[in-house]
C-alpha positions as CSV (number, residue, x, y, z in Angstrom):
1,X,65.6,149.0,78.2
2,X,64.6,150.7,81.4
3,X,66.9,150.6,84.5
4,X,65.5,148.7,87.4
5,X,65.8,149.4,91.1
6,X,69.1,148.6,92.6
7,X,71.2,149.1,89.4
8,X,74.5,150.9,89.6
9,X,75.2,154.1,87.9
10,X,77.3,152.3,85.3
11,X,74.5,149.9,84.6
12,X,72.0,152.8,84.2
13,X,74.4,154.4,81.7
14,X,74.7,151.2,79.7
15,X,70.9,150.7,79.7
16,X,70.4,154.2,78.3
17,X,73.1,153.7,75.7
18,X,71.4,150.5,74.6
19,X,68.1,152.4,74.2
20,X,69.8,154.9,71.8
21,X,72.0,152.4,70.0
22,X,72.2,153.6,66.4
23,X,70.9,151.2,63.7
24,X,74.1,151.7,61.7
25,X,77.1,153.3,63.3
26,X,77.8,156.7,61.8
27,X,74.4,157.1,60.1
28,X,71.3,158.9,61.2
29,X,68.6,156.3,62.0
30,X,66.3,157.6,59.2
31,X,69.1,157.0,56.7
32,X,69.8,153.6,58.2
33,X,66.1,152.7,58.0
34,X,66.1,153.6,54.3
35,X,69.0,151.2,53.8
36,X,67.2,148.4,55.6
37,X,64.2,148.9,53.4
38,X,66.2,147.6,50.5
39,X,67.1,144.3,52.1
40,X,65.7,141.5,50.0
41,X,62.8,139.8,51.9
42,X,64.6,136.5,52.7
43,X,67.4,138.4,54.6
44,X,65.1,140.4,56.9
45,X,64.6,137.4,59.3
46,X,68.4,137.2,59.6
47,X,68.7,141.0,60.0
48,X,66.4,140.9,63.0
49,X,69.0,138.9,64.9
50,X,71.7,141.5,64.4
51,X,70.7,143.6,67.3
52,X,67.6,144.6,69.4
53,X,67.6,148.0,67.5
54,X,67.4,146.2,64.2
55,X,64.7,143.9,65.4
56,X,62.6,146.9,66.6
57,X,63.1,148.8,63.4
58,X,62.3,145.9,61.1
59,X,59.2,144.9,63.1
60,X,57.7,148.3,63.5
61,X,54.4,149.0,61.7
62,X,55.8,152.0,60.0
63,X,58.7,150.0,58.5
64,X,56.4,147.2,57.3
65,X,54.1,149.8,55.6
66,X,57.1,151.4,53.9
67,X,58.4,148.0,52.8
68,X,55.1,147.1,51.3
69,X,55.0,150.3,49.3
70,X,58.5,149.9,48.1
71,X,58.0,146.2,47.2
72,X,55.0,147.1,45.1
73,X,57.1,149.5,43.0
74,X,60.6,148.0,43.0
75,X,60.4,144.3,44.0
76,X,62.1,141.4,42.3
77,X,60.6,138.0,41.5
78,X,61.2,135.0,43.7
79,X,60.0,131.4,43.0
80,X,58.0,129.9,45.9
81,X,57.5,126.1,45.8
82,X,55.1,124.0,47.8
83,X,56.5,120.4,48.0
84,X,56.2,117.3,50.1
85,X,58.1,114.2,51.2
86,X,56.4,111.2,49.5
87,X,56.9,108.9,52.5
88,X,56.1,111.0,55.5
89,X,53.8,113.5,53.5
90,X,55.5,116.3,55.4
91,X,54.8,119.6,53.8
92,X,57.5,122.1,52.8
93,X,57.6,125.6,51.4
94,X,60.8,126.8,49.9
95,X,61.7,130.1,48.1
96,X,64.3,130.4,45.4
97,X,66.1,133.6,44.5
98,X,66.8,133.1,40.8
99,X,69.6,135.6,40.8
100,X,71.7,134.1,43.5
101,X,70.3,130.6,43.1
102,X,69.9,130.4,46.9
103,X,67.0,128.7,48.6
104,X,65.2,129.9,51.7
105,X,63.0,127.9,54.0
106,X,59.6,129.4,54.9
107,X,58.0,128.9,58.3
108,X,55.5,126.0,58.5
109,X,51.8,126.7,57.6
110,X,49.4,127.0,60.5
111,X,47.1,124.1,59.5
112,X,44.3,122.6,61.6
113,X,45.5,120.4,64.5
114,X,43.8,117.3,65.8
115,X,44.6,113.8,64.9
116,X,48.1,112.8,63.8
117,X,47.2,112.0,60.2
118,X,49.2,114.0,57.7
119,X,47.5,116.1,55.0
120,X,47.1,115.0,51.4
121,X,49.4,117.5,49.6
122,X,47.6,117.6,46.2
123,X,44.2,118.2,47.8
124,X,45.1,121.9,48.5
125,X,44.8,124.7,46.0
126,X,47.1,127.7,45.8
127,X,46.7,131.2,44.4
128,X,48.8,134.3,44.7
129,X,48.7,138.1,44.5
130,X,52.3,138.4,43.2
131,X,52.8,142.2,43.4
132,X,51.4,142.2,46.9
133,X,53.8,139.4,47.9
134,X,51.0,137.1,49.1
135,X,50.2,133.4,48.7
136,X,46.9,131.8,49.6
137,X,46.6,128.1,50.4
138,X,43.0,126.8,50.5
139,X,41.1,123.7,51.3
140,X,42.8,120.4,51.6
141,X,42.2,116.9,53.0
142,X,43.8,114.6,55.6
143,X,45.5,111.6,54.1
144,X,43.2,109.1,55.9
145,X,39.9,110.6,55.1
146,X,37.9,111.9,52.2
147,X,36.5,114.8,54.1
148,X,37.5,118.2,52.5
149,X,38.6,121.1,54.6
150,X,37.6,124.8,54.7
151,X,41.1,126.0,55.5
152,X,42.5,129.3,54.3
153,X,46.0,130.4,55.3
154,X,47.9,133.4,53.9
155,X,51.7,134.0,53.5
156,X,53.1,137.5,53.4
157,X,56.6,138.0,52.1
158,X,56.9,141.4,53.8
159,X,56.8,139.7,57.2
160,X,57.9,136.2,56.1
161,X,55.0,134.8,58.1
162,X,51.7,132.8,57.8
163,X,48.4,133.6,59.3
164,X,45.0,132.0,59.3
165,X,42.2,133.7,57.5
166,X,38.4,133.4,57.3
167,X,37.6,129.7,56.4
168,X,35.9,129.0,53.1
169,X,32.1,128.7,53.1
170,X,32.4,125.4,51.1
171,X,34.8,122.6,52.2
172,X,36.9,121.7,49.2
173,X,39.7,119.4,48.0
174,X,41.2,118.8,44.5
175,X,39.8,122.1,43.2
176,X,40.8,125.2,41.3
177,X,41.8,128.6,42.8
178,X,42.9,131.8,41.1
179,X,43.4,135.5,41.7
180,X,41.4,138.1,39.7
181,X,41.4,141.8,40.5
182,X,42.8,141.4,44.0
183,X,40.3,138.7,45.0
184,X,40.7,134.9,45.3
185,X,38.2,132.5,43.6
186,X,37.7,128.9,44.6
187,X,35.8,126.6,42.2
188,X,35.0,122.9,41.8
189,X,36.5,120.1,43.8
190,X,35.4,117.1,45.8
191,X,34.0,114.3,43.7
192,X,33.1,116.7,40.9
193,X,29.8,117.6,42.3
194,X,30.6,121.1,43.7
195,X,29.3,123.8,41.3
196,X,29.3,126.6,43.9
197,X,32.0,129.2,43.5
198,X,33.3,131.3,46.5
199,X,35.1,134.6,46.3
200,X,37.5,135.9,49.0
201,X,38.1,139.6,49.6
202,X,41.5,139.8,51.4
203,X,41.0,143.5,52.4
204,X,37.8,142.6,54.4
205,X,38.8,139.0,55.3
206,X,35.4,137.8,54.1
207,X,33.9,135.4,51.5
208,X,31.4,136.5,48.9
209,X,29.3,134.4,46.5
210,X,30.1,134.3,42.8
211,X,28.3,132.8,39.8
212,X,28.2,129.0,40.0
213,X,29.8,126.7,37.5
214,X,27.6,125.0,34.9
215,X,28.7,121.7,36.5
216,X,31.2,120.8,39.2
217,X,34.7,119.7,38.2
218,X,37.7,118.1,39.8
219,X,40.7,120.3,39.0
220,X,43.3,119.1,36.6
221,X,44.7,122.5,35.9
222,X,43.6,126.1,36.0
223,X,45.0,129.5,34.9
224,X,44.1,133.2,35.1
225,X,44.7,135.3,32.0
226,X,43.6,138.9,32.4
227,X,40.1,139.0,33.9
228,X,39.2,135.4,33.1
229,X,39.9,132.1,34.9
230,X,40.2,128.9,32.9
231,X,39.5,125.6,34.6
232,X,39.9,122.1,33.0
233,X,39.6,118.5,34.1
234,X,42.2,117.5,31.5
235,X,42.6,114.3,29.5
236,X,42.6,111.2,31.6
237,X,42.9,107.5,30.7
238,X,41.1,105.8,29.0
239,X,40.5,109.0,26.9
240,X,37.0,107.9,25.9
241,X,35.4,111.4,26.3
242,X,36.5,115.0,26.0
243,X,37.4,116.6,29.3
244,X,35.0,119.1,30.8
245,X,36.2,122.7,31.1
246,X,34.9,126.2,31.8
247,X,35.8,129.8,31.7
248,X,34.8,132.4,34.4
249,X,34.5,136.0,33.3
250,X,34.8,138.2,36.4
251,X,33.4,141.3,34.7
252,X,30.2,139.5,33.8
253,X,30.2,137.2,36.8
254,X,29.4,134.4,34.5
255,X,30.7,131.0,33.3
256,X,30.9,129.8,29.7
257,X,32.2,126.8,27.9
258,X,35.9,126.6,27.1
259,X,36.5,126.6,23.3
260,X,37.0,123.2,21.8
261,X,40.6,123.8,20.6
262,X,41.7,125.1,24.0
263,X,40.0,122.3,25.9
264,X,41.2,119.4,23.7
265,X,44.8,120.6,23.5
266,X,45.2,121.4,27.2
267,X,47.4,118.4,28.0
268,X,49.8,119.7,30.7
269,X,50.5,122.1,33.5
270,X,50.0,125.8,32.7
271,X,51.9,129.0,33.2
272,X,51.0,132.6,32.3
273,X,53.9,134.6,30.9
274,X,52.7,138.2,30.2
275,X,49.4,137.7,28.4
276,X,50.4,134.3,26.9
277,X,49.0,131.0,28.2
278,X,51.6,128.2,28.0
279,X,51.5,124.6,29.0
280,X,54.2,122.0,29.6
281,X,52.9,118.8,28.2
282,X,52.5,115.8,30.5
283,X,53.9,113.3,28.0
284,X,57.1,112.8,26.0
285,X,59.9,115.3,26.6
286,X,57.7,118.0,28.2
287,X,57.3,120.2,25.2
288,X,56.0,123.7,25.7
289,X,52.9,124.8,23.8
290,X,51.3,128.3,23.6
291,X,47.6,128.9,23.0
292,X,46.7,131.0,20.0
293,X,43.2,132.5,20.3
294,X,42.9,133.4,16.7
295,X,43.1,129.8,15.5
296,X,41.8,128.2,18.7
297,X,44.9,126.0,18.7
298,X,48.0,125.2,20.7
299,X,51.2,125.8,18.9
300,X,54.6,124.3,19.7
301,X,57.2,126.6,21.2
302,X,60.6,126.2,19.7
303,X,63.7,125.5,21.7
304,X,63.1,121.9,22.9
305,X,61.3,120.4,25.8
306,X,62.0,120.6,29.5
307,X,65.7,119.8,30.3
308,X,66.1,116.1,30.9
309,X,67.6,116.7,34.4
310,X,64.0,117.6,35.5
311,X,61.9,114.6,36.5
312,X,58.1,114.5,36.7
313,X,55.8,115.5,38.3
314,X,56.3,119.2,37.3
315,X,55.1,122.3,39.1
316,X,54.9,125.2,36.6
317,X,54.8,129.0,37.0
318,X,55.6,132.1,35.0
319,X,56.4,135.8,35.2
320,X,58.4,138.5,33.4
321,X,59.2,136.6,30.3
322,X,60.3,133.5,32.2
323,X,58.7,130.1,32.6
324,X,59.7,128.1,35.7
325,X,59.4,124.3,35.7
326,X,60.1,122.6,39.1
327,X,60.8,118.8,39.0
328,X,61.6,116.2,41.7
329,X,64.3,117.2,44.1
330,X,63.3,120.8,43.3
331,X,65.5,120.9,40.2
332,X,64.3,124.1,38.4
333,X,64.3,124.7,34.7
334,X,64.2,128.5,34.0
335,X,63.1,129.1,30.4
336,X,63.4,132.5,28.8
337,X,60.5,133.0,26.4
338,X,61.2,135.1,23.4
339,X,58.9,136.2,20.6
340,X,59.9,136.7,17.0
341,X,57.8,137.9,14.1
342,X,56.3,135.0,12.1
343,X,56.0,134.7,8.4
344,X,52.6,135.9,7.3
345,X,52.0,132.7,5.2
346,X,52.0,130.6,8.3
347,X,49.1,132.5,9.7
348,X,50.9,133.4,13.0
349,X,51.5,136.8,14.4
350,X,54.6,135.6,16.3
351,X,56.8,132.6,16.8
352,X,57.8,131.8,20.3
353,X,61.1,130.2,21.4
354,X,62.3,129.2,24.8
355,X,65.9,128.9,26.0
356,X,66.6,126.9,29.1
357,X,69.0,126.9,32.0
358,X,68.8,124.6,35.1
359,X,69.1,125.5,38.7
360,X,70.2,122.4,40.6
361,X,68.3,121.5,43.7
362,X,70.2,121.2,47.0
363,X,71.1,117.6,48.1
364,X,68.8,118.0,51.1
365,X,65.8,118.4,48.7
366,X,66.5,115.2,46.8
367,X,63.4,113.3,48.0
368,X,61.0,116.3,47.7
369,X,58.1,116.2,45.2
370,X,56.7,119.6,44.0
371,X,52.9,120.3,44.2
372,X,52.6,124.0,43.2
373,X,54.9,126.9,42.4
374,X,54.1,130.6,42.6
375,X,56.1,133.7,41.7
376,X,56.0,136.6,44.1
377,X,57.6,140.0,44.0
378,X,59.3,140.7,47.3
């Protein structure tokens, strides 16, 4: 604050004092800044309102760089959920701290403006760079049209803010997206006729071409394990033909057919926990299955299905030995996945078991329906 003409001596002294106000009384500012670095990301927006000094410190480029470096090394997982209201189609992003079970509301996404028609929630695709604390929301479609969009918006936990990025070269809706090696890949969509694949480089904010799919697909589910992205159309009524599916190998920049056992048994929403590919089945009590590459088969995970308190549709995510299943009303089932050595005669290297606990959704979320969930480290 700079004193203006006509101010009294007392006002000038107060202005100077405000400029040198310590961040935390009794501590040097460099020590106080180190303390602020350890604030969990959801609380930083609240901390900015404490004082003008805190707002300046938390908003400075140097602080944001230091926070990003710290987050990469010592961050904790948060569950981010993309949901909508089924009547108004209003879109919501919420973040859950699994440790405190507290929810935080994210700012609204900066989507294209124009007519008043709402967006079709399921037409978007989402991908994340978890250890960079970033979510990417791609494509989409308005609810009153079948015209796909080229939208790309990015959320950064370090600043709790959204920003628009370079639009996709190919308009898409109902398609697959995944992150491999720090880049975002978009594949399929539309009426199933899009075989072109686009690759986004966040560092350069530009799109690059990638090897096209053998045939276009409308996404049912997709997952990235290691350096490969798996995309499947899934089983759909009346089940008269096997679903189409493909696998993208980023190192070869090539697509190949998905193995028969993986394709035919992929009957639910997927989560990647460590290097394991799991699905929560779309039928029955929501049993969890794990894919075994050696036998090209899906094996049941012990411990029971999704807790009955969770109602479909589910949004599923995974990280750090946990599988997160979000149901209507944003009720969350947190399943701890444990591995035990299996008996050799069964032909399995390990036997998996899941133990569940339920995080109740707030009453204000009772009408919300989940679309996607992502785990970020922030």
